[in-house]
Phi, psi and omega in degrees: 000150180276132170266134182280150184273146181291318181281157174281123180286332179298310177307315189287327189279314181298313179305315183289328179288321181280338165297319181284327179216093185285145184202164178295148186212138167197106177219141175243150184201167179225147181255184174306151168073025178062026176283133186257130168239158173223119175244120185216169176233083183284338183253301181216169191287332179275006186232088183277136178248120183246117175241150185222133176241128170231132191295331180269026188298316175304319178294318187290317174302326178289337181266359172107025181298309186304318174299323179292319179290331177285325173295326174292317192242346175059237189285345183290339181288118187277140176297323184239113180291161177300147180305140186061016174232159183274326183212139173231145170237145179252121184245117180266113182291346181279344181253017174293143172306137183279333171293140188298308185293316179297323185288324175292327171295329175284326176295312183297321183293322175297321186287345183262016183312310191288324178296317183283339168289319185274000173275359188294310181294329184280327180295320182296319178299313173303312174302309183298326180291328177293322177296318184286323175300321186284323188263347181076024182291175179267295185213149175255181186302141178281107180269135181234135180233107178277079183271355174217167178300121179069006188227153180200160172249134174247138181226129172219138184259151173221176182299324182252005186197168162242114184265137181235121184243132176243135172256136178226146182251135174244108192276335180260138187296317181301319181298316180306310178292318173302308185298328176291324184286328177290318186292313177299328176296329181291327176284318184285335184290324179297327177276341184267319191257119181282346175292346181253009186297341173289339193287161176300152175285135187245131168238131186236120176232140177257128177077298186285121182291160176292160182298333179299333183229017184292337182276356187279116190295152176082008183282142178277154179225063177232169188294341177270016180242147179221147184234128179240118181255122175257126175250108177267130181260169183300342175284345175278352177213038186302322180214169190299328177293303188296319184293324176296323185280317180310307181302315178300316177289325186279330179305320186269012177303317178300311177302308177306312180305300184291338179287320178288328171305310183297319188294319178297325170297312180296322176299310183299321185299313182295318186286331173293316172306316177297320181291318176304309181301317181294313171307316184294320177302316180294322175303311184295323187282340183277357186295134174267152186267139182276125174297133174243114183247151176277129175261132186228152173280178181292332184277348177102001184278145171271129185285129182246131180266137181244000000 
């Protein structure tokens, strides 16, 4: 299966082009989960303004998103974002590192703006787990990130684990069936294959929310909603590199799931069209030819049908 990339490819490609050849720019585009971007050159060609709007920004700020963005982007982060956007970066193309490898890393970091903002509750959860483990506490705060309409991510730390719960809506009946098969496979694979025992524990429930979030008001209790729980143990965020990799992968789980549902449906439709075309060929070959004979009168004239 294809793994989706954490970085935004439009930002990555456009920034690389403008570093090589600066020019005027004004482009708006949308990423997964309805996140809007605006990339422009309002003042001069060598100064890019990148702005992002994400619907759960206020929740992310509460969990430390601004601190993470200041850590990652420093002086590029503006004090006042662009109008109708939540956060803005000013990128001076004249200050881009000249070394090719360093420049590529710089471009990638800019393209990870959305990923870094959404990392806030996960980083806070990992930090809280270590504090609870050291102090012998019970449980941390249940963090809620409503990043889509009627869908959310829930993160809660405990002394020995961090629990991440996704709620997802299947609006189409076919998507619901595919989703149930896919999600159940995540659960069964870990039980069946011994070589993936180090992977996070996965639990799936349909309609009924898990116990960790059952007290949250306003949860839907309908057949078109599913809940997937990932249980992350300390080995899944043992150091900064592993933790970063875990965050990058788990953030995109909902998009990964629905992307592959659509791919599976497209593949099945293509196979059905191919099979129908083959059947039509068989039917065309099976058509009998109507014998045509000349009909004549007693005088020898040929009858012509009009």
